[in-house]
N, C-alpha and C positions, 0 to 999 in steps of 0.2 A: 520435205517432199511435197506435202500438201500446199505449202506456200508457193512453191514453184508451179504447181498445177493451177492454183488460183491466178497467178500472174499470167500463165499461158492462156487461160480462158479469157481473162480480161483483155489481154492484148489482141487475141484472135477475134473476139467479138466486137471490139471497139476500134479496130484499125481504121484510121482515117476519120474517126468521129471525135467530137469534143466532149470532154468530161463535164458532168454537172458538179459544180463546187457546192459541197454541203457544209454549212457553218455549224460548229459545235453549239450545244445548248449554253455552255459557259466557257469563256476563254479570256484570260487564262484561268486554269484551275489552281487554287492555292491550298496547300496542305502543310502540316507539320510532320516531322519524322515519326513513324510508327502508326500513322492514321491510314484509313482507307479512302480512296478517292474514286469518283465517277467521271469517266471521260465519255460524255453523252453526246450522241448524234441522233438526228431525226431524218432519215432518208425520205424523200418524197414519194416513194413507191415501195413495193414488196421486195425485201432484201433477198438476194439469191446467193451472194458470196461476198466475203469481206476479208481483208488482211490488214493488220495493224503492225507498224514497225516504229522503231525508235530512231529518230533522225539525229544528226545528219549521216550517221554511219549505216543507216538502213538495217538496223538489227531487228530480226523478226521477234514479234511479241506473241501474236495469236492469229490464227487463220481458220476459215470455215468455208466449206463448199456444199453444205446441205446435210452432212452427217455430224458426228461429234466434233466440236472445235479441237484444233491441234494447237497446243500451247508450247511455245519454245522452251528449251531446257532452263534458261535463266529465269523463267516466270512460272514454272510449275508450282501449284498450290498457292499462287499469289494472284492469279488472273481468272476472272470469270467473264465470259462473253455472252451478251444478250443477243441471241440469234435472230430475234424479231426486229431489233433496231440497229444492231451493230455496235452498241455502246459497250464500254469495257469498265469493269471494276478492278482497280489495282490496290492490293492490300499490303500492309506492312511497308509503307513507303519509306525510302531512304533518300539521303541527299543525292546519291548517284542516279536516282530516278528522275531528277529534274531535267527538263529539256522539252523538245518538240516531238509529239507523237503524230505520225502521219497514217492515214487510212485510205484505202482504195477498195472499190468493190463493184458489184453489179446489182441493179434493181430492175424489177419489171414495172414499167410505167406505160399505161395505155396500150398494153399488148406488145410493147417493144422492150428490148434489153438496153439499158442505159448504164454507162460507166459513171461512177461517182468518185470523188476524192475530197480530201480536206486535211486539216491538221489541228491539233490542240496543244497548247503550251501548258506544261505542268511546272509550277513553282513550289519548291519544298524548302521549309525553314526548320531549323532546330529549335525545339521548345526551350525557353529560358526560364529557369526556376527563380524563386526569390525575387519576384517583381512586386513592388509595393507602391501604391498611390497614396501620397500624403496630402491631406487638405489643409489649407490655411485660410482662415482660422480653423481650428479643430472642430469647433461647433458651428455648423452652417447657420446663417441668419437670412431670413427672407429679405429680398430686395437689396442685399449687400453683395459686394464683390467676393467671389470664392476663387482661390488659387489652388490648382492641383499640380503636384510635382510627382513625376514618375521616377522612382528610384530602382535601380538594379543592384541588388546586394551581391557581394562577392567579387571575384576577379574577372568575370566575363566582360568582354568589350562589346558594347552595343552601338553600332554606327548610326542608327536612326530609331525613331519611335513613331508609332502610328496610334493616334487616339481614336477610339471607337466608343460609342454610347450603346448601351443595351437596346436592342431593337428587334422587332419581328415577333413571330415569323410573317413573311410576306411572300407573295407570288408562289404559293404552293402548287406543285404540278405532279402528275403521275405520267411517267413514260412507260410504254409497253403497248402491245397490240390490242386492238379493239375486238379482235376475234382470232380464234385458232382452231385447227383441226383436232379431232379426237386423238387422244394419247400423245400429243406433242407437248414438249416442255414450254413453260411460259414464265417470264420474270417481269414483275412490275417494280418500278423504282420511283420512290417519292423524294422530292427535293424541295427546298425552300430557302429563301434568304433570311438568315437569322443570326443574331449576335447576342449571346453565345450560340453555338450550334444547337438546334432543337432536337427533341425526341419525337419519334414517329410511332403511331399506333394505327394498325390496320383493322378495318371492319368489313365483313362480308355479309351483305344483306342485313346491316345494322347489328351484327353480332361480332364482338371483338375476337380476332383470330390470331394476331401476330404483333410483334414489336420489331422496330428496326426500319431502316430505309428501304429494304427490299422485301418483296413478297414473292416467293417462288412456288410454282406448281410443277412437280416433276412430270406428271402425265395428266392432262386435262380430261375431264369427263363432263357429261351433261349436267352433273350436279354443281359444276363450277360456273355455270351461267349466272349472271346477276350483276349486282352493283358492288364495286369495291371502293371503299372510302379510306383515305389516308388523312389522319389528323396530326398536324405538326404542332408541338407544344414547346414553348420557351419557358424553362423553369425559373428564369430570372425575372422576365417581364410578366409572367403569368398569363400570357396570351396564347391562344390557339387558333389555327386556321385550317381548313380542310379542303380537299379536292376529291372529286368523284370520277370513277371510270366505269362505264357500262361495258360488260364483256359477254360475248356470245361464243358458242362452240358449234363448229360445222364439220361435215365430211369425216374423213378417216385419214390418219397419218400413215403414209406409205414409205417414208424414210428417204426420199430423194427430192431434189429441188424441181426438176422439170427437164424440158427438152434441151436446155443450155448445157447440161452436164452429161448427156448420153455419149 
């Protein structure tokens, strides 16, 4: 029902206008079975409504028109929508989740309602156990040739292999709003390029407060004003890099988006 309402609002407000194409933060997004993924977007204005669907069958995933997000039956307890950016977290990924995810929505930009759309490709792979890298010679020698052989033990058929060297973290960033009204929910998401995937630690005004890629505040207060730092750490390379977001709190949350939804 809510998805239909969003579609009606988008169509009625944007009839005859061109949509702004919003490119995702990462495309494609690559995951293995059982992991959680972030389908991240950064709208150029204040988000007023959004709907995500799974293409090409246009299967609803999640929608939002200013109140609580409406999650489609097949994604209940698996999807979290960031209502500040329109980004989606998809948990417990399976092979059937691989494909193209399309989004469309409304933003307020320079006092006008603008239609946005875009898409993100999700690639999902099944983890392969019993992978072994064998060096030759067994004892590496400086300035000498080293041969590495990737062996997959057991009966699994592996059509291709991709070699990666431990690296990162690089390009650490925090997505989320720079400000929010009192009592509204806020989610900050930290991401980085890292191999293997890095660990995340959050600091609020230089005090450690949380672990994990997301930092959620269910109802912001004036005490939440300040500096949020995300430190990304790669346990293999031993390196860490950080990003900082300054956050302010204004006004009062009244529970609806604005004149577009009256």
